[in-house]
C-alpha positions as CSV (number, residue, x, y, z in Angstrom):
1,G,84.5,32.1,-148.2
2,K,83.6,34.1,-150.6
3,T,82.0,30.9,-152.3
4,T,79.9,30.1,-148.7
5,I,78.7,33.2,-148.2
6,A,77.1,33.9,-152.0
7,V,75.8,30.3,-151.4
8,S,74.0,31.7,-148.1
9,L,73.1,34.7,-149.6
10,A,71.4,32.6,-152.5
11,R,70.2,29.8,-150.0
12,L,68.7,32.8,-148.2
13,S,66.7,34.9,-151.5
14,A,65.3,31.8,-152.1
15,R,63.3,30.3,-149.2
16,A,62.3,34.0,-149.1
17,G,60.2,33.4,-151.4
18,H,62.5,34.7,-154.6
19,R,63.5,33.8,-158.1
20,T,67.6,33.1,-157.3
21,I,70.1,32.1,-159.6
22,L,73.9,31.8,-158.4
23,I,76.6,31.8,-161.1
24,D,80.4,30.1,-160.0
25,C,82.3,32.4,-162.6
26,D,85.4,32.0,-160.5
27,M,86.5,30.1,-163.6
28,R,89.7,29.0,-162.8
29,H,89.2,27.2,-159.0
30,P,84.8,27.1,-159.2
31,S,83.5,25.5,-156.1
32,V,79.3,26.4,-156.6
33,G,78.8,23.4,-157.9
34,K,80.3,21.3,-155.4
35,H,79.5,22.6,-152.3
36,L,75.3,22.6,-153.4
37,T,76.0,19.0,-156.3
38,E,77.1,16.0,-155.4
39,A,77.3,15.2,-159.6
40,E,80.4,15.4,-161.9
41,I,79.0,19.1,-163.8
42,S,80.1,18.5,-167.0
43,K,77.4,21.6,-168.3
44,G,77.8,24.9,-166.5
45,V,78.0,29.3,-168.1
46,V,81.4,28.0,-170.5
47,E,79.7,25.8,-173.0
48,V,76.1,28.1,-172.3
49,L,78.4,31.5,-173.0
50,S,80.0,29.6,-176.1
51,G,76.3,28.2,-177.4
52,R,78.0,24.7,-176.8
53,V,74.8,24.0,-174.6
54,P,70.6,25.7,-174.2
55,L,70.6,27.7,-170.7
56,A,68.3,25.6,-169.6
57,E,70.2,22.7,-169.8
58,A,73.3,23.9,-167.7
59,V,70.6,25.3,-164.5
60,V,71.0,22.5,-162.1
61,R,68.6,22.9,-158.5
62,D,69.6,23.0,-155.4
63,P,68.6,19.7,-153.4
64,K,68.3,22.3,-150.3
65,S,66.4,25.6,-151.3
66,T,64.4,26.5,-155.0
67,L,67.8,28.1,-155.9
68,D,69.1,27.6,-159.6
69,I,72.7,27.1,-160.1
70,L,75.0,28.0,-162.9
71,P,77.9,25.9,-162.1
72,V,80.9,26.8,-164.4
73,G,81.0,23.7,-166.3
74,V,84.2,22.9,-168.3
75,K,86.8,24.9,-166.9
76,P,87.9,27.4,-170.4
77,P,91.6,28.3,-171.1
78,N,90.9,31.4,-171.3
79,P,88.6,33.0,-168.5
80,A,89.0,36.3,-168.5
81,D,87.3,36.4,-172.3
82,I,84.1,34.7,-171.8
83,V,83.6,37.0,-168.3
84,G,84.4,39.8,-170.6
85,S,82.4,38.5,-173.2
86,A,78.9,40.7,-174.7
87,A,77.7,36.6,-174.2
88,M,78.2,37.4,-170.4
89,R,76.4,40.7,-170.6
90,A,73.6,38.9,-172.4
91,L,73.6,36.1,-170.3
92,I,72.7,38.7,-167.8
93,A,70.4,40.4,-168.6
94,T,68.7,37.5,-169.8
95,L,68.8,36.3,-166.2
96,R,67.3,39.7,-165.1
97,T,64.4,39.4,-166.4
98,H,63.6,35.6,-165.2
99,Y,65.3,35.9,-162.0
100,D,64.3,38.4,-159.0
101,A,68.2,38.2,-158.1
102,V,70.5,37.2,-159.8
103,I,74.3,36.3,-157.5
104,I,77.8,35.8,-158.6
105,D,80.1,34.2,-157.7
106,S,83.5,35.2,-158.6
107,A,87.4,35.4,-157.6
108,P,89.7,37.2,-155.7
109,I,89.8,40.8,-156.7
110,L,93.3,41.6,-156.5
111,P,94.9,38.1,-158.7
112,V,92.2,38.4,-161.4
113,S,91.1,41.2,-163.6
114,D,87.7,38.6,-164.3
115,T,86.4,40.2,-161.3
116,R,86.5,43.9,-162.3
117,V,85.0,43.1,-165.3
118,L,82.2,40.7,-162.7
119,A,82.1,43.9,-160.8
120,S,81.3,46.4,-163.3
121,L,78.0,44.1,-165.1
122,A,77.2,44.0,-161.2
123,D,73.5,46.0,-159.8
124,K,75.8,45.7,-156.0
125,T,78.4,44.2,-154.9
126,L,79.5,43.2,-151.3
127,F,83.3,42.5,-150.7
128,V,84.0,39.7,-148.5
129,V,87.4,40.1,-147.0
130,R,88.7,37.1,-145.0
131,W,89.6,38.3,-141.0
132,D,92.4,38.4,-139.6
133,Q,94.3,37.0,-142.8
134,T,94.1,40.0,-145.0
135,P,96.2,42.8,-144.9
136,R,94.8,46.0,-144.9
137,D,96.4,47.3,-147.2
138,A,95.1,44.1,-149.1
139,C,91.9,45.6,-149.1
140,T,92.8,48.6,-149.6
141,N,94.3,48.1,-153.4
142,A,91.4,45.8,-153.0
143,V,87.8,48.3,-152.7
144,K,90.6,51.0,-154.8
145,L,90.5,48.2,-158.1
146,L,86.4,47.8,-157.9
147,L,85.6,51.4,-157.3
148,E,87.6,51.6,-160.4
149,S,85.8,49.6,-162.3
150,N,82.7,50.8,-161.5
151,A,81.6,48.3,-158.3
152,D,78.7,49.5,-156.3
153,I,79.9,48.4,-152.9
154,C,76.7,48.0,-151.0
155,G,78.4,45.9,-147.4
156,A,82.2,44.2,-146.3
157,C,81.3,40.9,-144.5
158,L,83.6,39.5,-142.6
159,T,84.8,35.6,-142.6
160,Q,86.5,33.1,-140.7
161,V,86.2,35.3,-137.9
162,D,87.6,33.6,-134.6
163,L,85.0,34.5,-131.8
164,R,87.2,33.9,-129.5
165,R,89.9,36.2,-130.1
166,H,87.0,38.6,-132.0
167,A,85.9,38.1,-127.8
168,L,88.6,40.0,-126.7
169,Y,87.7,42.4,-127.5
């Protein structure tokens, strides 16, 4: 759900004529690259942040739009350290100067602390929830954690809604 929403927003932005990049920051379970390209991804944000690869070599183009994608690359042993690094802050600042929209796909907020760090770096945060699966108190706790992280929550989105069941309401 989260990645599908991130990819959809990023493609929509690119198709609207905005220079857009989508960064896969779910370092434990990266999936943006799998959604958008069948090619094997060996370079990405991890290699850029470690200084092993220049940014231009890690960015790939979406075959269906003008969207640029920065995949994870090789999964790191310490995702929280990478996401919370000064290099990550510098990368996002650099991307803001080259793109109209920088969209970050992240891990779920409750089990992973990196997401709170990313939310504090983002201009806006969209809270994505799986319909009829995520308990209400989990949603409340997640929003509380986002607010404590100084995230600017711009909205919420329900994913995987059962339209037949929803029509009963």
